[in-house]
VEXFI-87132 format. One record per residue (C-alpha): residue in three letters; x, y, z. Coordinates in steps of 0.5 Angstrom, whole numbers, m for minus. Each point is the difference from the previous one (the first is absolute). Layout:
("ALA", (X, Y, Z))
...
# end
This chain:
("MET", (0, 0, 0))
("ARG", (3, 7, m2))
("GLU", (2, 5, 6))
("GLU", (m5, 5, m3))
("ASP", (m6, m5, 1))
("VAL", (2, m1, 7))
("GLU", (0, 7, 2))
("PHE", (m6, 1, m4))
("GLY", (m4, m5, 4))
("ARG", (3, 3, 7))
("VAL", (m3, 7, m2))
("VAL", (m7, m4, m2))
("LEU", (0, m3, 7))
("GLU", (2, 6, 4))
("LYS", (m5, 4, m4))
("GLY", (m6, m5, 2))
("LEU", (m1, m1, m8))
("LEU", (0, m8, 0))
("SER", (0, m5, 6))
("GLN", (6, m5, 0))
("LYS", (m4, m5, m3))
("ASP", (m2, 3, m6))
("LEU", (7, 2, m1))
("ASP", (3, m7, 1))
("SER", (m6, m3, m5))
("VAL", (4, 4, m6))
("VAL", (7, m2, 2))
("SER", (1, m6, m4))
("GLU", (m1, 4, m7))
("LEU", (6, 4, 2))
("LEU", (5, m6, 1))
("GLY", (4, m2, m5))
("PRO", (3, 2, m6))
("GLY", (m4, 5, m4))
("GLY", (m5, 1, 6))
("ALA", (m5, 6, 0))
("GLU", (1, 6, 4))
("LEU", (m4, 1, 6))
("PRO", (m4, 6, m2))
("ALA", (m2, m2, m6))
("VAL", (m2, m7, 3))
("LEU", (m4, 4, 5))
("GLN", (m3, 4, m5))
("LYS", (m2, m5, m4))
("ARG", (m3, m5, 5))
("GLY", (m5, 7, 2))
("LEU", (4, 0, 7))
("LEU", (2, 7, m1))
("THR", (m2, 5, m4))
("GLU", (4, 4, m5))
("GLU", (0, 6, 5))
("GLN", (2, m4, 6))
("VAL", (6, m3, m4))
("LYS", (2, 8, m2))
("GLU", (m1, 1, 8))
("VAL", (5, m5, 2))
("VAL", (5, 2, m6))
("ASP", (0, 7, 2))
("GLU", (1, m2, 8))
("LEU", (6, m5, m2))
("ARG", (3, 6, m4))
("ARG", (m1, 5, 6))
("LEU", (4, m5, 4))
("SER", (5, m1, m5))
("ARG", (2, 7, 0))
("LEU", (0, 0, 8))
("ARG", (5, m5, 0))
("LYS", (4, 3, m5))
("ALA", (0, 6, 3))
("LYS", (2, m3, 7))
("GLU", (6, m4, m3))
("ILE", (2, 7, m3))
("LEU", (0, 4, 7))
("GLN", (3, m6, 4))
("LYS", (6, 0, m5))
("LEU", (0, 8, 0))
("LYS", (0, 0, 8))
("GLY", (7, 1, 2))
("GLY", (2, 1, m8))
("THR", (6, 5, m2))
("GLY", (m4, 3, m6))
("VAL", (m6, 2, 3))
("PRO", (0, 8, 2))
("PRO", (m1, 1, 8))
("GLU", (m7, 3, m1))
("VAL", (m3, m6, m3))
("THR", (3, m4, 5))
("LYS", (m4, 4, 5))
("ALA", (m6, 0, m4))
("MET", (0, m8, 0))
("GLN", (m1, 0, 7))
("GLN", (m7, 3, m1))
("PRO", (m5, m5, m4))
("GLY", (m5, 5, m2))
("LEU", (5, 3, m5))
("HIS", (1, m7, m3))
("MET", (m3, m1, m7))
("GLY", (2, m6, m3))
("LYS", (7, 1, m3))
("TYR", (m1, 7, 2))
("VAL", (2, 4, 7))
("ARG", (m2, 7, 0))
("VAL", (5, 4, 3))
("GLU", (m2, 8, 0))
("GLU", (m7, 4, m2))
("ILE", (3, 5, m5))
("GLY", (m6, 3, m3))
("LYS", (m8, 0, 1))
("GLY", (m5, 3, m4))
("SER", (m8, m1, m1))
("LEU", (0, m7, m2))
("GLY", (5, m3, 5))
("SER", (8, 0, 1))
("VAL", (6, m2, m3))
("TRP", (6, m4, 4))
("LYS", (7, m1, m1))
("THR", (0, m7, 0))
("TRP", (5, m6, 0))
("ASP", (0, m5, m5))
("CYS", (2, m6, 3))
("GLU", (1, m5, m6))
("GLU", (4, 5, m4))
("GLN", (3, 4, 5))
("LYS", (m2, 7, m2))
("TRP", (m4, 6, 2))
("LYS", (m7, 1, m3))
("ALA", (m5, 4, 1))
("LEU", (m7, m3, 2))
("LYS", (m7, 4, m1))
("LEU", (m5, m2, 5))
("LEU", (m7, 3, m3))
("THR", (m4, 0, 7))
("SER", (m5, 5, m3))
("PHE", (m1, m2, m7))
("ARG", (m7, m2, m2))
("ARG", (m1, m7, 0))
("GLY", (m4, 0, m7))
("ASN", (6, 2, m3))
("VAL", (6, m4, 3))
("LYS", (0, m5, m6))
("GLU", (1, 5, m5))
("VAL", (5, 5, 4))
("LEU", (4, m6, 1))
("GLU", (0, m3, m7))
("ASP", (1, 8, m3))
("ALA", (6, 0, 5))
("LEU", (3, m6, m3))
("SER", (m1, 2, m7))
("ALA", (6, 5, 2))
("GLY", (4, m6, 0))
("ARG", (1, 0, m7))
("VAL", (3, 7, 0))
("VAL", (8, m1, m1))
("HIS", (3, 6, 2))
("SER", (5, 2, 5))
("GLY", (m5, 6, 2))
("VAL", (m6, m4, 1))
("VAL", (0, m3, 7))
("HIS", (m2, m7, m1))
("CYS", (m6, m4, 3))
("TYR", (2, m7, 2))
("GLU", (m6, m3, 2))
("THR", (m7, 2, 3))
("GLY", (m4, m4, 5))
("MET", (m5, m1, 6))
("THR", (3, 0, 7))
("GLU", (m2, m6, 4))
("GLY", (m4, 0, 6))
("SER", (m7, 1, 3))
("ILE", (0, 7, m4))
("SER", (4, 0, m7))
("ILE", (3, 6, m2))
("PRO", (2, 1, m8))
("PHE", (8, 1, 0))
("ILE", (5, 2, m6))
("VAL", (7, m1, 0))
("LEU", (5, 5, m3))
("ASP", (7, 2, m1))
("TYR", (2, 4, 6))
("VAL", (4, 6, m2))
("GLU", (4, 3, 5))
("GLY", (m1, 8, m1))
("ARG", (m5, 5, 0))
("ASN", (m7, 2, m4))
("LEU", (0, 6, m4))
("GLU", (m5, 3, 5))
("ASN", (6, 0, 5))
("LEU", (5, 2, m4))
("ARG", (m4, 6, m3))
("ARG", (0, 3, 7))
("ALA", (8, m1, 1))
("GLY", (0, 5, m6))
("LEU", (1, m2, m8))
("THR", (3, 4, m6))
("ALA", (m5, 1, m6))
("GLU", (5, m4, m4))
("LYS", (0, m6, 5))
("ALA", (m7, 0, 0))
("ALA", (0, m1, m7))
("LYS", (5, m5, 0))
("ILE", (m4, m4, 5))
("LEU", (m7, 1, m4))
("ARG", (4, m2, m6))
("ASP", (2, m7, 3))
("ALA", (m7, m1, 3))
("ALA", (m3, 1, m7))
("ARG", (5, m5, m3))
("ALA", (m2, m5, 5))
("ILE", (m8, 1, m1))
("HIS", (1, 0, m7))
("ASP", (4, m7, 0))
("ALA", (m6, m2, 4))
("HIS", (m5, 2, m5))
("GLN", (4, m4, m5))
("ALA", (m1, m6, 4))
("GLY", (m7, 2, 0))
("VAL", (m1, 2, 7))
("LEU", (m3, 7, 2))
("HIS", (2, 3, 7))
("LEU", (m6, 5, 2))
("ASP", (2, 2, 6))
("ILE", (7, 4, m1))
("LYS", (1, 5, 5))
("PRO", (7, 2, 4))
("ARG", (m1, m5, 5))
("ASN", (0, m6, m5))
("ILE", (7, 3, m3))
("LEU", (6, m2, 4))
("ILE", (7, 2, 0))
("ASP", (5, m5, 2))
("ALA", (7, 2, 4))
("ASN", (3, 0, m7))
("GLY", (m5, 5, m3))
("GLU", (m3, m5, m4))
("VAL", (m8, 1, m1))
("HIS", (m5, m6, 1))
("VAL", (m7, 0, m1))
("THR", (m4, m4, 5))
("ASP", (m7, m2, 2))
("PHE", (m3, m3, m7))
("GLY", (m6, m3, 5))
("GLN", (m4, 5, m4))
("ALA", (2, m3, m7))
("PRO", (m4, m3, m5))
("PRO", (2, m3, m6))
("ILE", (m1, 5, m6))
("GLY", (m7, m1, m3))
("SER", (m3, m3, 6))
("VAL", (m2, 6, 4))
("ASP", (m8, m1, 2))
("ILE", (m2, 6, 4))
("GLU", (m8, 1, 1))
("ALA", (m2, 7, m1))
("THR", (m7, 2, 0))
("THR", (0, 6, 4))
("LEU", (5, 6, 0))
("LEU", (5, m2, 5))
("PRO", (1, m8, 2))
("LYS", (m2, m2, 7))
("ALA", (5, 1, 5))
("GLY", (5, m6, m1))
("GLU", (m1, m1, m7))
("VAL", (5, 5, m3))
("ARG", (7, m3, m1))
("GLY", (5, 5, 2))
("THR", (2, 5, 5))
("PRO", (m4, 7, 0))
("GLY", (4, 6, m2))
("TYR", (4, m5, m5))
("LEU", (m5, m4, m3))
("ALA", (m2, 2, m7))
("PRO", (m7, 3, m2))
("GLU", (m3, m6, m3))
("GLN", (2, m4, 6))
("ALA", (m4, 5, 4))
("LEU", (m6, m1, m4))
("GLY", (1, m7, m1))
("ARG", (0, 0, m8))
("LYS", (3, m7, m1))
("HIS", (0, 2, m8))
("ASP", (5, 5, 1))
("ILE", (5, m3, 5))
("THR", (6, m2, m4))
("VAL", (8, 1, 0))
("ARG", (m2, 8, 0))
("THR", (m3, m1, 7))
("ASP", (7, m2, 3))
("VAL", (3, 6, m4))
("TYR", (m5, 5, 4))
("GLY", (3, m4, 6))
("LEU", (7, 2, m2))
("GLY", (m2, 7, m1))
("ALA", (m3, 1, 6))
("THR", (6, m3, 4))
("LEU", (5, 4, m4))
("TYR", (m5, 6, 3))
("PHE", (1, m2, 7))
("ILE", (8, m1, m1))
("LEU", (0, 7, m3))
("THR", (m5, 4, 5))
("GLY", (0, m5, 6))
("LYS", (m8, 0, 0))
("PRO", (m4, m5, m4))
("PRO", (m4, 3, m6))
("PHE", (m7, 0, 4))
("GLU", (m1, 0, 7))
("ALA", (m7, 0, 4))
("ASP", (m3, m2, 6))
("THR", (m3, m6, m2))
("PRO", (2, m5, m6))
("LEU", (m7, 1, m3))
("ASN", (2, 8, m1))
("CYS", (7, m2, m2))
("CYS", (m3, m4, m6))
("LEU", (m5, 6, m1))
("LYS", (6, 5, m1))
("THR", (4, m5, m4))
("VAL", (m6, 0, m5))
("HIS", (m2, 7, 0))
("GLU", (6, 4, 2))
("GLU", (7, 2, m2))
("PRO", (6, 0, 5))
("PRO", (4, 6, 1))
("LYS", (6, 1, m5))
("PRO", (6, m3, 3))
("THR", (4, 6, m2))
("GLU", (m5, 5, 4))
("LEU", (2, m4, 6))
("ASP", (7, 0, m1))
("PRO", (3, 4, m6))
("SER", (6, m3, 0))
("ILE", (m3, m6, m3))
("PRO", (2, m1, m8))
("GLY", (m6, 2, m5))
("ASP", (1, m7, m4))
("LEU", (m1, m4, 7))
("GLU", (m6, 4, 1))
("ARG", (m2, m2, m7))
("ILE", (1, m7, 1))
("VAL", (m4, 0, 6))
("PHE", (m6, 3, m3))
("ARG", (1, m5, m7))
("ALA", (0, m6, 5))
("MET", (m6, 3, 4))
("ALA", (m5, 2, m5))
("LYS", (m7, m2, 2))
("ASP", (m1, m2, m7))
("PRO", (4, m7, m1))
("VAL", (1, 1, m7))
("ARG", (4, 7, 1))
("ARG", (5, m4, 5))
("TYR", (6, m3, m3))
("GLU", (m2, m6, m4))
("HIS", (4, m5, 5))
("PRO", (6, 1, 6))
("ARG", (5, 0, m6))
("GLN", (m2, 6, m3))
("MET", (1, 3, 7))
("VAL", (7, m3, 1))
("ASP", (2, 3, m6))
("ASP", (m2, 7, 2))
("LEU", (3, m1, 7))
("ASP", (6, m2, m3))
("ARG", (0, 7, m5))
("VAL", (m1, 4, 7))
("ILE", (6, m4, 3))
("GLU", (5, 1, m6))
("GLY", (m2, 8, 0))
("LYS", (m4, m1, m7))
("PRO", (m7, 2, m2))
("ILE", (m6, m5, 1))
("GLN", (m4, m2, m6))
("SER", (m4, 5, m4))
("ASP", (m7, 1, 1))
("ASP", (m1, m3, m8))
("GLU", (3, m6, 2))
("MET", (m5, m1, 6))
("LYS", (m5, 2, m5))
("PHE", (1, m6, m4))
("ALA", (0, m5, 5))
("GLN", (m6, 3, 3))
("GLY", (m4, 0, m6))
("LEU", (1, m7, m1))
("ALA", (m1, m1, 7))
("ALA", (m7, 3, m1))
("LEU", (m2, m4, m5))
("HIS", (2, m6, 4))
("ALA", (m4, 2, 5))
("GLY", (m6, 1, m5))
("ARG", (0, 8, 0))
("ILE", (0, 1, m7))
("GLU", (m2, 8, 0))
("GLU", (5, 1, 5))
("SER", (5, m4, m4))
("ILE", (m2, 4, m6))
("THR", (1, 7, 4))
("MET", (7, m2, 2))
("PHE", (2, m2, m7))
("LYS", (m2, 6, m3))
("ASP", (4, 4, 5))
("LEU", (6, m4, m1))
("ILE", (0, 1, m8))
("ARG", (m2, 7, 0))
("GLN", (5, 5, m2))
("GLY", (0, 5, 7))
("ALA", (m6, 4, 0))
("GLN", (m2, m1, m7))
("ALA", (m6, m4, m3))
("GLY", (4, m4, m5))
("ALA", (4, m6, 2))
("ASP", (8, 0, 0))
("PRO", (2, m5, m6))
("SER", (6, m2, 4))
("LYS", (m4, m2, 6))
("ARG", (m5, m3, m3))
("ASP", (5, m4, m4))
("GLY", (4, m2, 6))
("VAL", (m6, m2, 4))
("LEU", (m3, m5, m7))
("GLN", (7, m3, 0))
("ARG", (0, m2, 7))
("LEU", (m7, m3, m1))
("ASP", (3, m4, m6))
("GLU", (6, m2, 4))
("GLY", (m4, m3, 6))
("GLU", (m6, m3, m5))
("ALA", (6, m4, m4))
("GLY", (3, m2, 7))
("LEU", (m7, m3, 2))
("SER", (m2, m3, m7))
("LEU", (6, m4, 1))
("ALA", (m2, m2, 7))
("ILE", (m7, m2, m2))
("GLU", (3, m5, m6))
("GLN", (3, m4, 6))
("GLN", (m6, 2, 5))
("ARG", (m6, 0, m4))
("LYS", (m4, m1, 7))
("ASN", (3, 5, 4))
("TYR", (m5, 5, 2))
("ASP", (4, 5, 2))
("VAL", (5, 1, m6))
("ARG", (m7, 0, m4))
("THR", (m2, 6, 4))
("GLN", (6, 3, 0))
("ARG", (0, 0, m8))
("GLY", (m7, 2, 0))
("VAL", (1, 6, 4))
("LEU", (6, 2, m4))
("ARG", (m4, 0, m6))
("LEU", (m5, 4, 3))
("ALA", (5, 5, 2))
("LYS", (2, 0, m8))
("ALA", (m7, 1, m2))
("ILE", (m1, 6, 5))
("ILE", (7, 3, m3))
("LEU", (m2, m1, m7))
("SER", (m7, 3, 1))
("LEU", (3, 6, 4))
("ASP", (4, 1, m6))
("GLY", (m6, 0, m5))
("LYS", (2, m7, m3))
("ASP", (m4, m6, m1))
("PRO", (0, m5, 7))
("GLY", (m4, m5, m3))
("GLU", (6, m6, m1))
("ALA", (2, 2, 7))
("CYS", (m7, m1, 3))
("LYS", (m1, m6, m4))
("GLY", (6, m3, 3))
("SER", (m1, 2, 7))
("LEU", (m7, m2, 0))
("ASP", (3, m7, m2))
("ASP", (4, 0, 5))
("PHE", (m5, 2, 6))
("THR", (m5, m5, m3))
("LYS", (5, m6, 0))
("ALA", (2, 2, 7))
("ASN", (m7, 0, 2))
("ALA", (m1, m7, m2))
("LEU", (6, m2, 5))
("ARG", (m3, 4, 6))
("PRO", (m7, 0, m1))
("GLU", (m1, 2, 7))
("HIS", (5, 5, 0))
("SER", (m4, 7, 1))
("THR", (7, 4, m3))
("ALA", (m1, m4, m7))
("ARG", (m7, 2, m1))
("LEU", (2, 7, 2))
("ASN", (6, 0, m5))
("SER", (m5, m3, m6))
("ALA", (m5, 6, 2))
("ASN", (5, 5, m1))
("ILE", (2, m2, m7))
("LEU", (m7, 0, m2))
("ILE", (m1, 7, 3))
("PHE", (6, 3, m3))
("SER", (m3, m3, m7))
("ALA", (m7, 3, 1))
("ARG", (3, 7, 2))
("TYR", (4, m1, m7))
("ALA", (m6, m2, m4))
("ARG", (m4, 6, 3))
("ALA", (5, 5, m2))
("LEU", (0, m3, m7))
("GLY", (m8, 1, 0))
("LYS", (m1, m8, 1))
("SER", (m5, m3, 5))
("PRO", (4, m2, 6))
("LEU", (m6, m3, 3))
("ASP", (1, m7, m1))
("LEU", (7, 1, 2))
("PHE", (m2, 3, 7))
("GLN", (m5, m6, 1))
("MET", (6, m5, m1))
("ALA", (4, 4, 5))
("LEU", (m6, 1, 5))
("ASN", (m1, m8, 0))
("GLU", (8, m1, 2))
("LEU", (m1, 6, 5))
("ASN", (m6, m3, 3))
("GLU", (4, m7, 1))
("ALA", (6, 4, 3))
("CYS", (m5, 3, 5))
("ARG", (m3, m6, 2))
("LEU", (7, m4, 1))
("ASP", (3, 6, 4))
("MET", (m5, 6, 3))
("THR", (7, 3, 2))
("ASN", (2, 1, m7))
("VAL", (0, 8, 0))
("ALA", (2, 0, m7))
("ALA", (m5, m5, m2))
("LEU", (m6, 4, 3))
("HIS", (3, 7, m3))
("ASN", (1, m3, m7))
("ARG", (m7, m3, 1))
("GLY", (m3, 7, 2))
("THR", (4, 3, m6))
("VAL", (m3, m4, m5))
("TYR", (m7, 1, 3))
("PHE", (1, 8, m1))
("TYR", (2, m2, m7))
("VAL", (m6, m4, m2))
("ALA", (m4, 6, 4))
("ARG", (3, 5, m5))
("GLU", (m2, m5, m6))
("ALA", (m7, 0, 2))
("LYS", (m1, 7, 1))
("ARG", (3, 1, m7))
("ALA", (m5, m5, m3))
("GLY", (m6, 4, 4))
("ALA", (m1, m6, 5))
("ASP", (0, 0, 8))
("ALA", (7, 1, 3))
("ASP", (m2, 1, 7))
("ASP", (1, m7, 2))
("PHE", (7, m1, m3))
("TYR", (2, 6, 4))
("LEU", (m3, m2, 6))
("ARG", (4, m7, m1))
("ALA", (6, 4, m1))
("ILE", (0, 4, 6))
("ASP", (m2, m6, 4))
("ASP", (7, m4, m2))
("PHE", (4, 7, 1))
("THR", (m3, 0, 7))
("ALA", (2, m7, 1))
("ALA", (7, 1, m2))
("LEU", (1, 6, 4))
("THR", (m2, m4, 6))
("LEU", (6, m4, m1))
("GLU", (5, 5, m2))
("PRO", (m3, 7, 2))
("GLY", (7, 3, m2))
("ASN", (m1, m2, m8))
("ALA", (0, 7, m4))
("TYR", (m2, m3, m6))
("VAL", (m6, m3, 3))
("LEU", (m2, 6, 3))
("LYS", (1, 4, m6))
("ASP", (m5, m5, m4))
("LEU", (m5, 0, 6))
("GLY", (0, 8, m1))
("VAL", (0, m1, m8))
("ILE", (m6, m4, 0))
("LYS", (m4, 4, 5))
("VAL", (1, 6, m4))
("ALA", (m2, m4, m6))
("LEU", (m6, m2, 4))
("ALA", (m2, 7, 2))
("LYS", (0, 2, m7))
("LEU", (m5, m5, m2))
("ARG", (m4, 1, 5))
("LEU", (0, 8, 0))
("ALA", (m2, m1, m8))
("GLN", (m6, m4, 3))
("GLY", (m2, 6, 4))
("LYS", (2, m3, 7))
("LYS", (4, 3, 6))
("VAL", (7, m2, 0))
("LYS", (4, 5, 4))
("ASP", (1, m6, 5))
("LEU", (3, m4, m5))
("TYR", (5, 6, m2))
("GLU", (2, 1, 7))
("GLN", (2, m8, 1))
("ALA", (4, 0, m7))
("LEU", (4, 6, 2))
("ASP", (1, m3, 7))
("SER", (3, m6, m4))
("LEU", (4, 4, m5))
("THR", (3, 4, 5))
("ARG", (2, m6, 4))
("ALA", (3, m3, m6))
("THR", (4, 7, m2))
("ARG", (3, 0, 7))
("LEU", (2, m8, m1))
("ASN", (3, 1, m7))
("ALA", (1, 8, m2))
("GLY", (2, m3, m7))
("LEU", (m7, m3, m2))
("TYR", (m3, 4, m6))
("GLY", (m7, m3, 0))
("ALA", (m1, 2, 8))
("TRP", (2, 7, m2))
("PHE", (m4, 0, m6))
("GLU", (m6, m3, 3))
("ARG", (0, 4, 6))
("GLY", (0, 6, m4))
("HIS", (m7, m2, m3))
("ALA", (m2, m1, 8))
("HIS", (2, 7, 2))
("PHE", (m3, 3, m6))
("ALA", (m7, m3, 1))
("LEU", (1, 2, 7))
("LYS", (1, 7, m2))
("ALA", (7, 0, 3))
("PHE", (3, 3, m7))
("ASN", (6, 2, 3))
("HIS", (2, m7, 2))
("ALA", (m2, m3, m6))
("ILE", (5, 5, m4))
("GLN", (5, m2, 5))
("ASP", (m2, m8, m1))
("TRP", (0, 1, m8))
("GLU", (7, 4, 0))
("ARG", (3, m6, 4))
("ALA", (m3, m5, m5))
("LEU", (3, 4, m6))
("GLU", (7, 0, 3))
("LEU", (0, m7, 2))
("ASP", (m3, m2, m8))
("PRO", (1, 6, m5))
("SER", (m2, m5, m5))
("ARG", (m7, 1, 3))
("ALA", (0, 8, m2))
("ASP", (m6, m1, m5))
("ALA", (m4, m3, 5))
("ILE", (2, 5, 6))
("ARG", (1, 7, m3))
("PRO", (m8, 1, m1))
("LEU", (m2, m3, 7))
("LEU", (5, 5, 3))
("GLU", (m3, 6, m5))
("GLU", (m7, m2, 3))
("ALA", (2, 0, 7))
("ARG", (4, 7, 0))
("ALA", (m6, 3, m3))
("TRP", (m5, m3, 5))
("ALA", (5, 2, 5))
("VAL", (0, 7, m2))
("LYS", (m8, 1, m1))
("ARG", (m1, m5, 6))
("GLY", (m7, 1, 3))
("THR", (m3, 4, m6))
("HIS", (m1, m6, m4))
("PRO", (1, m7, 4))
("PRO", (0, m7, m3))
("GLN", (m5, m4, 0))
("GLU", (m3, m1, 7))
("LEU", (3, m7, 4))
# end
């Protein structure tokens, strides 16, 4: 009989699961060569259930670990290689955890404590986190996420060795990590840091985070306490206990802010999309925000946002801008401040695309060189906007990118440079597709580049038809690979919206294309109601359809109201989205004009539109459409001087619209002169 079966039988008897007689009845099947194993026989005979067998096996494993730990400790007592503080801690059984001996508590936070711990097997120091205050329902997920960081091979990432639950009447989740002898960035900042040293520390941390992203792991809780500097000045990023694999984030968001405990990250350092629980927007750019917020702290000595409660801190993160670092300390280099605000943009699309870009700019500062230009950022941001499904925003970015200063026309050299970069990117992705035809990400990336090319061609007055067809083909095939992915549906809708707008500009009916886009957007919203871009774009399509209905003499009211509902839902999820605010104002101006023509009172609608458009201009002073429509709202409300200012600003932003704006300015100036003599139609 195997020794393992003897041990198994002993535990079965000790637990009272079987009598000695029952156990003896199966012994004959265990004897001799090729004999069966005791657990299998007992389960086959119906003497033990599968759950009982598992219970006994777990107990045997526990006893085995205890015996092993005792053997190790026995050998170590009086040994020469053990630090004296470990020998002292061994005398206290409560500090023993299997092969680990806790020696000193070195940190304490809201979730538990961190201990300097001796690994008796490996004869080395490790850090052990006891999550004494963690919500029980999330334990399995958090331990798995912590282990996922073990895939990251980088000297700047604190390695996770194992996770588990302590034994005893109360099980406590634990995580075992590399022990780093040194100080965290929060403590180091208090001792004083030069701007150059701050830049070097953040650069090294960003490199480590970038490598974690390359391994498919997000951090989502980057802050000064989670960046350690050892005695040699080396930087280490720790606490990947919040770290899920990229693409696995699943944060429910049915209200403006998630419930307490559902937010991953630390208030004051977490990104707006974390504070709002917008799972669709939690990407590598979320960690870029954390790096920017940490750089803000080490430059100023303060977190970007502080408040009396975590909720109020989250609200500040969403709605307010932090004080400029140079206002708190004029000696801070301007380029470092620009890096902070590029990384901390409330809109993820306007941040660095990934930590590597931030590293490059920090290297430039350290070397005394200028950081990358706004044009370089705009190209990446335009593509990022398309990846995020925000087609109108990307069109605006690409238009600004290829425009020649304040002139209306495109700069041929800029346009050709952008098209060349897009062609080179498309060629590389086409080679990748030949080898990976079923790769969703590669298909989607090529579709985005082709859509960007279509946008550039249309802005230059050229036919984007072939680029549109290629983009739609890529997105359709990507849809087939991930039919339950909201972003795939959104991408298909975007190329259909762009094609419909182009058809309309050529005098063709866009309705069939708009209906196809609506079908895709309805599905995208069904799959993910937190997808702000899907809600925004669906509202935009309803607006276009309303305009077509109005042009045909049909009732457009219902389409306007549907658009308003979608824009309002999008703003609930992302209150600071200037483009959605602008479109909400635009559609309320249009609805007010429609109802005014029907003889209805519309002053409230114009005032609501004015509020949305004003908020949009405060968030993004370069939004031509917001200034133009705000001029209409001011004019309707008889604020003629304000209307003049708005239309002058719109003309400054886009001189190509002079033929449309100048007659409006002339009319507003005339009314301003004779105001009160012949007022416009009563609202």
